LUMBAPA-340738 format. One line per 8 residues: number of its first residue (from 1); for each residue x, y, z of C-alpha. Coordinates in steps of 0.2 Angstrom, whole numbers. Layout:
// LUMBAPA-340738
NUM) X,Y,Z  ... .
//
This chain:
// LUMBAPA-340738
1) 25,226,-231  17,217,-216  31,208,-206  20,192,-203  34,186,-191  33,200,-180  15,199,-180  14,182,-177 .
9) 26,184,-162  14,200,-156  -2,187,-156  8,173,-147  15,186,-133  -4,191,-130  -10,173,-131  1,170,-118 .
17) -1,186,-107  -20,181,-106  -14,163,-101  -4,171,-89  -19,181,-82  -30,164,-81  -17,156,-72  -16,170,-61 .
25) -34,169,-58  -34,151,-55  -20,151,-42  -31,165,-32  -46,153,-33  -36,139,-29  -28,147,-13  -46,154,-8 .
33) -51,134,-7  -36,129,3  -40,143,14  -59,135,16  -50,118,17  -39,122,32  -55,126,42  -60,112,52 .
41) -77,103,44  -92,105,56  -96,91,69  -111,82,62  -118,78,81  -124,60,78  -121,45,87  -104,38,81 .
49) -110,20,85  -129,19,83  -136,5,96  -127,13,110  -132,23,123  -126,41,125  -123,51,142  -119,65,150 .
57) -106,67,163  -97,80,173  -78,79,167  -72,91,182  -76,75,191  -57,68,195  -64,50,192  -81,49,184 .
65) -85,32,189  -98,32,198  -114,26,189  -125,40,197  -113,51,188  -117,45,172  -133,52,165  -140,40,151 .
73) -148,44,135  -153,34,118  -150,46,105  -164,42,92  -167,50,74  -173,70,77  -166,71,95  -169,86,105 .
81) -157,99,101  -152,103,119  -149,85,121  -137,85,107  -128,100,114  -127,92,132  -122,73,127  -102,71,129 .
89) -100,55,129  -104,37,119  -105,24,131  -104,3,132  -121,2,135  -133,-5,121  -149,5,118  -164,-3,126 .
97) -152,-10,140  -150,5,151  -148,-3,165  -130,-6,168  -129,-23,170  -137,-28,156  -129,-29,139  -113,-20,133 .
105) -104,-16,118  -85,-14,120  -80,3,122  -62,6,128  -50,22,131  -34,14,126  -19,24,132  -7,18,116 .
113) -6,19,99  -20,7,89  -22,1,72  -35,-9,65  -34,-18,48  -49,-27,39  -45,-45,37  -49,-55,22 .
121) -63,-62,28  -77,-48,27  -82,-41,42  -68,-47,51  -53,-36,56  -37,-37,66  -32,-26,81  -15,-20,84 .
129) -12,-14,101  8,-4,102  10,-10,122  23,-24,125  15,-35,139  24,-51,147  16,-66,140  7,-73,157 .
137) -2,-56,156  -7,-57,137  -14,-74,139  -26,-67,152  -31,-54,140  -34,-67,126  -45,-79,138  -54,-63,143 .
145) -57,-60,125  -64,-77,122  -74,-78,137  -83,-62,131  -85,-69,113  -73,-56,104  -62,-69,98  -64,-88,95 .
153) -58,-99,109  -49,-110,96  -39,-97,90  -34,-93,109  -30,-112,111  -17,-113,96  -9,-94,100  -6,-102,118 .
161) 0,-117,108  12,-108,97  16,-96,109  12,-80,102  -4,-74,91  -3,-72,73  -14,-65,58  -13,-65,41 .
169) -7,-51,31  -20,-42,23  -15,-48,5  -16,-64,10  -32,-74,11  -39,-90,20  -30,-103,10  -17,-97,1 .
177) 0,-99,5  11,-83,1 .
//
């Protein structure tokens, strides 16, 4: 007489052993993928800010500040591979305006943590720089940003009147109260 209970248990054991083998194979596959994911992705050599001139500078100079020390280039599509390998910085110079006194877009090397959050107004942002400064110095920064057209003069005036700058929280839209 066939003991169906033993046969059923044996079949279940075989099914579970097959499943364990499948899971072990899946673990090996995932471990291999994780090893691949740990490797840094190749860097695509394109201008991170299209429309701004790129340059080549010798970083061994203590202060690469002289204009003669930076060679400016416009990085067009299909740029020469030798140029792509040689460039090592993006500049504030707007392409097509490579005279250094022409147009610039703001590019800063900030030595403090920064955070940029999108405003509830599309295309607008809020910048936070983790650096304490006196109110007097901060007002100079605000005025300079207004003169450059980065912030609205009305925002600067309102901030000075209230004694601080302020922005809405990301979930608060203009015209709404929290």
